[in-house]
Residue, then its C-alpha position, 0 to 999 in steps of 0.5 A: m259526773g264530769r264538769v268544766t272548771e274554767l274558760g281556758y281560752i277563746g278564739f276569734e276570727v278577725s279580718d284585721l290582725a294588725a288592728w287587733e294587735r294594736f288594740a289588745v297589746d298596745l292599748l290593753g296590755l295583753v302579751p303576744g305569744a306565738r305568731e304564725a302566718d297561717r294561724g294569726l296571733a296568740l295572746r297571753l294573760d299569764d304563764r299559759v301559752h295563750r288565753m286568746l287566739l286570733e285567726q285571720g278570716p272574714a267573720d270578725d266574730l267568735a270562732f270557738i271557746g275552750f273549757d278546761c275539764g280538769s282531767a281526762a276522766s272528766l272529759d270522757e264523762l262529759r263526752a258520754s253525757l253530751g252524747a247521751a243527750g243528743h249532742t254530737v261530740v267529736e274527738g279532736d285529732a292530734a293536729l288540732a290538739a297540737r295547734r291548741r297546745v293541749d294534751r287532748l280535746a273534744v269538739t261540740h257545739d252549743p244550741a246557738g251553734n258556737r263551737v265548744e272545745l272541751y280540753v285537758g292540759l293547756a301548756c305553759d309557756a317556756a318564757p316567763f310571763a310579764a305584762p309591761r303595760l300593767r302595774s298589776r297583773f291579769v286575774t286568771d287564777a280564780g276563774g280562767a281567762g275571763h267571761a263571755f256574754l253570748p246572745t241567743e234566741d233560746r236562752a233556756a236551751m243555752l242554759g240547759f246545755y251549759q248546765a250539763i257541762g257543769f255551770r250553775i246559775s249565779d243570778y239574773i238581771r232584767q233591765e231596760v238598757a235603752p228606750g224599748m230595749v230590755v235585756d233579760a240575762v242569766f249569769t252562770h259560773c263554774n268556779p268562784r268567778h261570779h260568772t264565766l258565761a252569761f246569756a240573753a235573748l237579744p238581737s245581735p249581728k255577732r255570736i258574742h256581745h263581749f268578752m271580759i278580761e280582769v286585772a288586779d288593780a283598778v288603776d290599770v283599768g283607768q290607765a287602759h281607759d285613757r289609752v283607749q280614749d286617746a287612740g280614738v277607740p269607740l266605747a260602748l260603756s264608759l267607766g262604771a260598776h255592775p250591780n251583780d259581779r261588782m266589776f269596775s270596768f269599761y267596754a271598748v269596741t274591738p276592731s271586729g265590732f263586738c266589745l271587750e270589757f276590761g275590769a277589776g275587782g270582780r266578785l268571787i262567790e260560793d254556790 
């Protein structure tokens, strides 16, 4: 049975590309990739051509999530199983595959309406990768680009969809995070990263609560935290650690209004 192996890339539609570039590159240390006037900006975390794609537009929200299927056979199996379960899955054309720099992809939507791209063959960049803002590196080898926390009105439906493409439950957290506001979240994994996707039934004006990127050295987290504070970027959460994945991190509010978690020391797990 086909299954995804990692969250390979994520795309956001953003209204202020210049503000995003300052935030992501100057403050957090991501590395610019391809830049095209009609397509926005690609951002690198490793040798791949991109791990984050910023596209010009008014939504200021999640635009798509790309999951690596590992092989063409796995992609075909996922297309068939999702179709049999009643989900519409459309083969991406050559133009879209070229734009995403993958060998092949198929497009579907999860129960919350988020665009999901199942792909194989994300290209490597010809330019050697270096992240001059970091003393260490971005951590992508064990778990892909990072993790996403997605609000939903129907957690069970979201969990069922993502379990169908290979996600397994890691754990749950139910906690009152503010007076009268209880977050009841389920965390799921598709590789050794503790979680690649988390879902919670909570009201949100955005399709995504936060996206996490990880570095290999906690000193990089502290230095990025200082740069973000010095630049006057709002923090949703200051430095701390989670009880389940044990990530030491902070949450900065992006120019689009959702959060980006920047952390180190995330736990790796087995089933």
